N, CA, C and O atoms as CSV, one atom per row, in Angstrom:
chain,resi,resn,atom,element,x,y,z
A,1,MET,N,N,-35.798,26.923,-60.381
A,1,MET,CA,C,-36.895,27.252,-59.491
A,1,MET,C,C,-37.026,28.774,-59.417
A,1,MET,O,O,-36.056,29.478,-59.134
A,2,ALA,N,N,-38.212,29.261,-59.669
A,2,ALA,CA,C,-38.476,30.705,-59.659
A,2,ALA,C,C,-38.528,31.239,-58.226
A,2,ALA,O,O,-38.867,30.528,-57.280
A,3,LEU,N,N,-38.188,32.487,-58.111
A,3,LEU,CA,C,-38.285,33.163,-56.822
A,3,LEU,C,C,-39.660,33.779,-56.679
A,3,LEU,O,O,-40.111,34.521,-57.552
A,4,GLY,N,N,-40.324,33.473,-55.584
A,4,GLY,CA,C,-41.628,34.047,-55.301
A,4,GLY,C,C,-41.513,35.356,-54.572
A,4,GLY,O,O,-40.469,35.663,-53.998
A,5,ALA,N,N,-42.571,36.129,-54.587
A,5,ALA,CA,C,-42.584,37.435,-53.912
A,5,ALA,C,C,-42.330,37.292,-52.426
A,5,ALA,O,O,-41.652,38.129,-51.829
A,6,ASP,N,N,-42.872,36.227,-51.812
A,6,ASP,CA,C,-42.644,36.018,-50.386
A,6,ASP,C,C,-41.184,35.737,-50.078
A,6,ASP,O,O,-40.644,36.222,-49.084
A,7,GLU,N,N,-40.541,34.941,-50.947
A,7,GLU,CA,C,-39.124,34.651,-50.750
A,7,GLU,C,C,-38.273,35.916,-50.905
A,7,GLU,O,O,-37.354,36.152,-50.121
A,8,ILE,N,N,-38.578,36.707,-51.899
A,8,ILE,CA,C,-37.831,37.950,-52.113
A,8,ILE,C,C,-37.986,38.881,-50.907
A,8,ILE,O,O,-37.008,39.460,-50.434
A,9,ALA,N,N,-39.205,39.019,-50.419
A,9,ALA,CA,C,-39.459,39.874,-49.244
A,9,ALA,C,C,-38.689,39.349,-48.036
A,9,ALA,O,O,-38.117,40.129,-47.274
A,10,ASP,N,N,-38.676,38.038,-47.861
A,10,ASP,CA,C,-37.961,37.438,-46.744
A,10,ASP,C,C,-36.453,37.650,-46.866
A,10,ASP,O,O,-35.788,37.953,-45.875
A,11,ILE,N,N,-35.913,37.493,-48.069
A,11,ILE,CA,C,-34.483,37.738,-48.288
A,11,ILE,C,C,-34.141,39.190,-48.002
A,11,ILE,O,O,-33.129,39.477,-47.362
A,12,GLU,N,N,-34.980,40.112,-48.475
A,12,GLU,CA,C,-34.746,41.534,-48.217
A,12,GLU,C,C,-34.763,41.823,-46.723
A,12,GLU,O,O,-33.907,42.554,-46.225
A,13,GLN,N,N,-35.715,41.267,-46.013
A,13,GLN,CA,C,-35.801,41.485,-44.567
A,13,GLN,C,C,-34.593,40.905,-43.842
A,13,GLN,O,O,-34.012,41.542,-42.964
A,14,GLU,N,N,-34.232,39.696,-44.222
A,14,GLU,CA,C,-33.075,39.022,-43.608
A,14,GLU,C,C,-31.795,39.817,-43.881
A,14,GLU,O,O,-30.974,39.999,-42.981
A,15,LEU,N,N,-31.628,40.280,-45.096
A,15,LEU,CA,C,-30.449,41.019,-45.503
A,15,LEU,C,C,-30.335,42.330,-44.734
A,15,LEU,O,O,-29.225,42.782,-44.454
A,16,GLY,N,N,-31.448,42.939,-44.394
A,16,GLY,CA,C,-31.448,44.182,-43.655
A,16,GLY,C,C,-30.899,44.065,-42.231
A,16,GLY,O,O,-30.596,45.070,-41.587
A,17,SER,N,N,-30.775,42.830,-41.751
A,17,SER,CA,C,-30.275,42.652,-40.382
A,17,SER,C,C,-28.770,42.394,-40.307
A,17,SER,O,O,-28.237,42.155,-39.223
A,18,PHE,N,N,-28.080,42.442,-41.455
A,18,PHE,CA,C,-26.636,42.182,-41.488
A,18,PHE,C,C,-25.862,43.412,-41.941
A,18,PHE,O,O,-26.327,44.194,-42.770
A,19,ASP,N,N,-24.672,43.560,-41.377
A,19,ASP,CA,C,-23.725,44.588,-41.838
A,19,ASP,C,C,-22.568,43.923,-42.585
A,19,ASP,O,O,-21.969,44.532,-43.471
A,20,ASP,N,N,-22.262,42.703,-42.235
A,20,ASP,CA,C,-21.121,41.999,-42.800
A,20,ASP,C,C,-21.568,41.102,-43.956
A,20,ASP,O,O,-22.468,40.278,-43.792
A,21,VAL,N,N,-20.944,41.260,-45.119
A,21,VAL,CA,C,-21.333,40.498,-46.289
A,21,VAL,C,C,-21.101,38.982,-46.094
A,21,VAL,O,O,-21.887,38.169,-46.579
A,22,SER,N,N,-20.045,38.619,-45.398
A,22,SER,CA,C,-19.748,37.193,-45.158
A,22,SER,C,C,-20.824,36.537,-44.306
A,22,SER,O,O,-21.243,35.414,-44.587
A,23,GLN,N,N,-21.272,37.232,-43.267
A,23,GLN,CA,C,-22.331,36.698,-42.417
A,23,GLN,C,C,-23.643,36.596,-43.181
A,23,GLN,O,O,-24.340,35.585,-43.095
A,24,ALA,N,N,-23.978,37.642,-43.927
A,24,ALA,CA,C,-25.217,37.637,-44.715
A,24,ALA,C,C,-25.197,36.518,-45.733
A,24,ALA,O,O,-26.184,35.798,-45.883
A,25,TYR,N,N,-24.102,36.364,-46.425
A,25,TYR,CA,C,-23.948,35.332,-47.457
A,25,TYR,C,C,-24.134,33.946,-46.857
A,25,TYR,O,O,-24.877,33.125,-47.393
A,26,ALA,N,N,-23.460,33.692,-45.748
A,26,ALA,CA,C,-23.535,32.364,-45.116
A,26,ALA,C,C,-24.948,32.086,-44.629
A,26,ALA,O,O,-25.465,30.989,-44.843
A,27,ALA,N,N,-25.574,33.040,-43.990
A,27,ALA,CA,C,-26.925,32.841,-43.452
A,27,ALA,C,C,-27.941,32.605,-44.565
A,27,ALA,O,O,-28.783,31.712,-44.467
A,28,LEU,N,N,-27.859,33.406,-45.615
A,28,LEU,CA,C,-28.820,33.263,-46.710
A,28,LEU,C,C,-28.593,31.991,-47.513
A,28,LEU,O,O,-29.546,31.351,-47.958
A,29,ARG,N,N,-27.348,31.632,-47.694
A,29,ARG,CA,C,-27.066,30.356,-48.384
A,29,ARG,C,C,-27.625,29.174,-47.627
A,29,ARG,O,O,-28.158,28.239,-48.225
A,30,GLN,N,N,-27.504,29.214,-46.311
A,30,GLN,CA,C,-28.023,28.140,-45.478
A,30,GLN,C,C,-29.554,28.125,-45.506
A,30,GLN,O,O,-30.166,27.057,-45.544
A,31,ARG,N,N,-30.153,29.277,-45.488
A,31,ARG,CA,C,-31.616,29.365,-45.445
A,31,ARG,C,C,-32.256,29.021,-46.808
A,31,ARG,O,O,-33.369,28.498,-46.858
A,32,TYR,N,N,-31.556,29.313,-47.891
A,32,TYR,CA,C,-32.079,29.064,-49.241
A,32,TYR,C,C,-31.107,28.214,-50.054
A,32,TYR,O,O,-30.508,28.699,-51.014
A,33,PRO,N,N,-30.949,26.942,-49.670
A,33,PRO,CA,C,-29.981,26.090,-50.361
A,33,PRO,C,C,-30.373,25.761,-51.814
A,33,PRO,O,O,-29.525,25.323,-52.591
A,34,HIS,N,N,-31.625,25.964,-52.183
A,34,HIS,CA,C,-32.056,25.663,-53.545
A,34,HIS,C,C,-31.661,26.762,-54.543
A,34,HIS,O,O,-31.831,26.595,-55.751
A,35,LEU,N,N,-31.139,27.876,-54.039
A,35,LEU,CA,C,-30.689,28.972,-54.900
A,35,LEU,C,C,-29.155,28.956,-54.998
A,35,LEU,O,O,-28.455,28.582,-54.056
A,36,SER,N,N,-28.661,29.373,-56.170
A,36,SER,CA,C,-27.228,29.576,-56.331
A,36,SER,C,C,-26.929,30.956,-55.741
A,36,SER,O,O,-27.693,31.903,-55.925
A,37,TRP,N,N,-25.802,31.049,-55.029
A,37,TRP,CA,C,-25.408,32.302,-54.396
A,37,TRP,C,C,-24.029,32.695,-54.838
A,37,TRP,O,O,-23.118,31.868,-54.870
A,38,ILE,N,N,-23.868,33.960,-55.181
A,38,ILE,CA,C,-22.586,34.539,-55.551
A,38,ILE,C,C,-22.448,35.835,-54.776
A,38,ILE,O,O,-23.413,36.589,-54.652
A,39,ARG,N,N,-21.256,36.105,-54.252
A,39,ARG,CA,C,-21.029,37.392,-53.582
A,39,ARG,C,C,-19.870,38.079,-54.277
A,39,ARG,O,O,-18.929,37.441,-54.749
A,40,CYS,N,N,-19.967,39.389,-54.326
A,40,CYS,CA,C,-18.926,40.185,-54.965
A,40,CYS,C,C,-19.034,41.621,-54.507
A,40,CYS,O,O,-19.909,41.967,-53.714
A,41,ASP,N,N,-18.152,42.446,-55.002
A,41,ASP,CA,C,-18.203,43.858,-54.750
A,41,ASP,C,C,-19.132,44.491,-55.769
A,41,ASP,O,O,-19.135,44.093,-56.934
A,42,ALA,N,N,-19.908,45.456,-55.355
A,42,ALA,CA,C,-20.871,46.093,-56.286
A,42,ALA,C,C,-20.183,46.695,-57.493
A,42,ALA,O,O,-20.779,46.762,-58.568
A,43,SER,N,N,-18.953,47.133,-57.345
A,43,SER,CA,C,-18.239,47.733,-58.471
A,43,SER,C,C,-17.894,46.700,-59.550
A,43,SER,O,O,-17.478,47.070,-60.648
A,44,ASP,N,N,-18.063,45.415,-59.244
A,44,ASP,CA,C,-17.805,44.364,-60.234
A,44,ASP,C,C,-18.944,44.210,-61.235
A,44,ASP,O,O,-18.789,43.533,-62.252
A,45,LEU,N,N,-20.089,44.834,-60.953
A,45,LEU,CA,C,-21.272,44.695,-61.802
A,45,LEU,C,C,-21.653,46.001,-62.449
A,45,LEU,O,O,-21.516,47.059,-61.834
A,46,THR,N,N,-22.125,45.954,-63.664
A,46,THR,CA,C,-22.586,47.157,-64.337
A,46,THR,C,C,-24.114,47.194,-64.450
A,46,THR,O,O,-24.683,48.232,-64.786
A,47,GLU,N,N,-24.770,46.082,-64.174
A,47,GLU,CA,C,-26.226,46.000,-64.270
A,47,GLU,C,C,-26.884,46.738,-63.102
A,47,GLU,O,O,-26.314,46.840,-62.015
A,48,ILE,N,N,-28.076,47.242,-63.344
A,48,ILE,CA,C,-28.872,47.879,-62.302
A,48,ILE,C,C,-29.367,46.773,-61.371
A,48,ILE,O,O,-29.897,45.770,-61.850
A,49,PRO,N,N,-29.209,46.928,-60.047
A,49,PRO,CA,C,-29.646,45.892,-59.118
A,49,PRO,C,C,-31.159,45.726,-59.122
A,49,PRO,O,O,-31.904,46.668,-59.392
A,50,PHE,N,N,-31.591,44.522,-58.822
A,50,PHE,CA,C,-33.036,44.252,-58.666
A,50,PHE,C,C,-33.580,45.079,-57.519
A,50,PHE,O,O,-34.676,45.634,-57.595
A,51,CYS,N,N,-32.785,45.153,-56.440
A,51,CYS,CA,C,-33.136,46.000,-55.314
A,51,CYS,C,C,-31.864,46.251,-54.500
A,51,CYS,O,O,-30.858,45.560,-54.658
A,52,SER,N,N,-31.939,47.252,-53.631
A,52,SER,CA,C,-30.823,47.577,-52.748
A,52,SER,C,C,-31.333,47.616,-51.314
A,52,SER,O,O,-32.360,48.228,-51.022
A,53,ILE,N,N,-30.610,46.961,-50.436
A,53,ILE,CA,C,-30.965,46.939,-49.020
A,53,ILE,C,C,-29.705,47.333,-48.245
A,53,ILE,O,O,-28.680,46.651,-48.272
A,54,ARG,N,N,-29.838,48.483,-47.543
A,54,ARG,CA,C,-28.691,49.039,-46.800
A,54,ARG,C,C,-27.479,49.125,-47.718
A,54,ARG,O,O,-27.536,49.825,-48.729
A,55,GLN,N,N,-26.377,48.433,-47.400
A,55,GLN,CA,C,-25.155,48.519,-48.217
A,55,GLN,C,C,-25.041,47.390,-49.229
A,55,GLN,O,O,-23.977,47.201,-49.818
A,56,PHE,N,N,-26.112,46.637,-49.443
A,56,PHE,CA,C,-26.092,45.515,-50.368
A,56,PHE,C,C,-26.950,45.799,-51.607
A,56,PHE,O,O,-28.024,46.390,-51.498
A,57,ASP,N,N,-26.482,45.383,-52.763
A,57,ASP,CA,C,-27.268,45.323,-53.977
A,57,ASP,C,C,-27.601,43.870,-54.231
A,57,ASP,O,O,-26.748,42.992,-54.101
A,58,LEU,N,N,-28.838,43.624,-54.591
A,58,LEU,CA,C,-29.309,42.279,-54.856
A,58,LEU,C,C,-29.579,42.158,-56.357
A,58,LEU,O,O,-30.390,42.903,-56.908
A,59,HIS,N,N,-28.910,41.236,-57.000
A,59,HIS,CA,C,-29.120,40.960,-58.417
A,59,HIS,C,C,-29.673,39.551,-58.541
A,59,HIS,O,O,-29.286,38.659,-57.787
A,60,LEU,N,N,-30.564,39.352,-59.477
A,60,LEU,CA,C,-31.144,38.025,-59.704
A,60,LEU,C,C,-30.326,37.343,-60.787
A,60,LEU,O,O,-29.974,37.961,-61.792
A,61,LEU,N,N,-30.028,36.074,-60.581
A,61,LEU,CA,C,-29.228,35.294,-61.495
A,61,LEU,C,C,-30.095,34.276,-62.221
A,61,LEU,O,O,-30.851,33.542,-61.585
A,62,ASP,N,N,-29.997,34.225,-63.516
A,62,ASP,CA,C,-30.716,33.264,-64.347
A,62,ASP,C,C,-29.678,32.334,-64.952
A,62,ASP,O,O,-28.919,32.737,-65.833
A,63,SER,N,N,-29.642,31.102,-64.488
A,63,SER,CA,C,-28.692,30.138,-65.013
A,63,SER,C,C,-29.418,28.953,-65.682
A,63,SER,O,O,-28.858,27.866,-65.825
A,64,ALA,N,N,-30.653,29.190,-66.078
A,64,ALA,CA,C,-31.458,28.124,-66.673
A,64,ALA,C,C,-30.980,27.747,-68.089
A,64,ALA,O,O,-31.088,26.589,-68.492
A,65,ASP,N,N,-30.464,28.708,-68.822
A,65,ASP,CA,C,-29.972,28.428,-70.157
A,65,ASP,C,C,-28.484,28.075,-70.102
A,65,ASP,O,O,-27.923,27.867,-69.026
A,66,HIS,N,N,-27.881,28.014,-71.233
A,66,HIS,CA,C,-26.456,27.600,-71.315
A,66,HIS,C,C,-25.528,28.492,-70.530
A,66,HIS,O,O,-24.592,28.016,-69.888
A,67,CYS,N,N,-25.786,29.799,-70.578
A,67,CYS,CA,C,-24.925,30.772,-69.882
A,67,CYS,C,C,-25.709,31.483,-68.793
A,67,CYS,O,O,-26.888,31.795,-68.964
A,68,ALA,N,N,-25.056,31.733,-67.690
A,68,ALA,CA,C,-25.684,32.474,-66.595
A,68,ALA,C,C,-25.705,33.944,-66.962
A,68,ALA,O,O,-24.799,34.444,-67.630
A,69,ARG,N,N,-26.767,34.644,-66.512
A,69,ARG,CA,C,-26.888,36.077,-66.764
A,69,ARG,C,C,-27.692,36.722,-65.660
A,69,ARG,O,O,-28.428,36.045,-64.942
A,70,ILE,N,N,-27.555,38.029,-65.520
A,70,ILE,CA,C,-28.366,38.802,-64.569
A,70,ILE,C,C,-29.735,39.020,-65.215
A,70,ILE,O,O,-29.828,39.305,-66.409
A,71,THR,N,N,-30.778,38.885,-64.427
A,71,THR,CA,C,-32.132,39.105,-64.912
A,71,THR,C,C,-32.882,40.021,-63.928
A,71,THR,O,O,-32.498,40.138,-62.764
A,72,ASP,N,N,-33.926,40.649,-64.399
A,72,ASP,CA,C,-34.801,41.399,-63.488
A,72,ASP,C,C,-36.145,40.684,-63.332
A,72,ASP,O,O,-37.093,41.241,-62.780
A,73,ASP,N,N,-36.213,39.464,-63.818
A,73,ASP,CA,C,-37.442,38.688,-63.795
A,73,ASP,C,C,-37.350,37.596,-62.727
A,73,ASP,O,O,-36.646,36.607,-62.927
A,74,PRO,N,N,-38.044,37.754,-61.602
A,74,PRO,CA,C,-37.975,36.743,-60.548
A,74,PRO,C,C,-38.414,35.338,-60.985
A,74,PRO,O,O,-37.967,34.341,-60.418
A,75,THR,N,N,-39.289,35.266,-61.991
A,75,THR,CA,C,-39.745,33.938,-62.457
A,75,THR,C,C,-38.636,33.210,-63.201
A,75,THR,O,O,-38.734,31.998,-63.393
A,76,ARG,N,N,-37.568,33.914,-63.634
A,76,ARG,CA,C,-36.424,33.297,-64.300
A,76,ARG,C,C,-35.254,33.081,-63.355
A,76,ARG,O,O,-34.283,32.414,-63.711
A,77,ALA,N,N,-35.338,33.640,-62.155
A,77,ALA,CA,C,-34.190,33.612,-61.216
A,77,ALA,C,C,-33.959,32.200,-60.653
A,77,ALA,O,O,-34.879,31.527,-60.189
A,78,THR,N,N,-32.716,31.798,-60.717
A,78,THR,CA,C,-32.295,30.529,-60.121
A,78,THR,C,C,-31.246,30.778,-59.027
A,78,THR,O,O,-30.770,29.848,-58.376
A,79,GLY,N,N,-30.902,32.058,-58.845
A,79,GLY,CA,C,-29.914,32.398,-57.848
A,79,GLY,C,C,-29.870,33.882,-57.587
A,79,GLY,O,O,-30.592,34.679,-58.187
A,80,ILE,N,N,-28.982,34.220,-56.655
A,80,ILE,CA,C,-28.814,35.606,-56.211
A,80,ILE,C,C,-27.355,35.984,-56.275
A,80,ILE,O,O,-26.489,35.195,-55.896
A,81,VAL,N,N,-27.073,37.185,-56.751
A,81,VAL,CA,C,-25.756,37.801,-56.637
A,81,VAL,C,C,-25.861,38.862,-55.572
A,81,VAL,O,O,-26.608,39.830,-55.715
A,82,LEU,N,N,-25.115,38.680,-54.506
A,82,LEU,CA,C,-25.115,39.613,-53.375
A,82,LEU,C,C,-23.881,40.502,-53.519
A,82,LEU,O,O,-22.749,40.049,-53.347
A,83,ALA,N,N,-24.119,41.766,-53.834
A,83,ALA,CA,C,-23.025,42.699,-54.112
A,83,ALA,C,C,-22.977,43.742,-52.993
A,83,ALA,O,O,-23.980,44.381,-52.676
A,84,LYS,N,N,-21.807,43.897,-52.413
A,84,LYS,CA,C,-21.605,44.833,-51.326
A,84,LYS,C,C,-21.096,46.161,-51.887
A,84,LYS,O,O,-20.076,46.209,-52.576
A,85,ARG,N,N,-21.821,47.232,-51.582
A,85,ARG,CA,C,-21.390,48.558,-51.993
A,85,ARG,C,C,-20.348,49.076,-51.018
A,85,ARG,O,O,-20.354,48.732,-49.836
A,86,ALA,N,N,-19.460,49.904,-51.529
A,86,ALA,CA,C,-18.413,50.506,-50.689
A,86,ALA,C,C,-19.074,51.431,-49.671
A,86,ALA,O,O,-20.102,52.045,-49.956
A,87,ALA,N,N,-18.495,51.524,-48.520
A,87,ALA,CA,C,-19.015,52.416,-47.481
A,87,ALA,C,C,-18.899,53.868,-47.944
A,87,ALA,O,O,-17.873,54.276,-48.488
A,88,GLU,N,N,-19.950,54.631,-47.724
A,88,GLU,CA,C,-19.934,56.028,-48.120
A,88,GLU,C,C,-19.216,56.829,-47.050
A,88,GLU,O,O,-19.336,56.567,-45.854
A,89,LEU,N,N,-18.462,57.818,-47.525
A,89,LEU,CA,C,-17.696,58.672,-46.599
A,89,LEU,C,C,-18.533,59.789,-46.071
A,89,LEU,O,O,-18.051,60.602,-45.282
């Protein structure tokens, strides 16, 4: 299922209200059960994020083919990788 612009905007807005990655992950997973959700540290990824909201990087996941991969195309997205950036000093 592709991600629509309204869904992306809603996810971005929702994500902006959280400081804790565990709370954000749980709330978004519950709100969008049709999407696959992965959480990790931003340093675990080398790809450029689809967008960044506060301390979170949002990557789009395409798992439609045999292997899952990061995509920048919302029409191919079947999930979200929520990556937490380290706190800046």
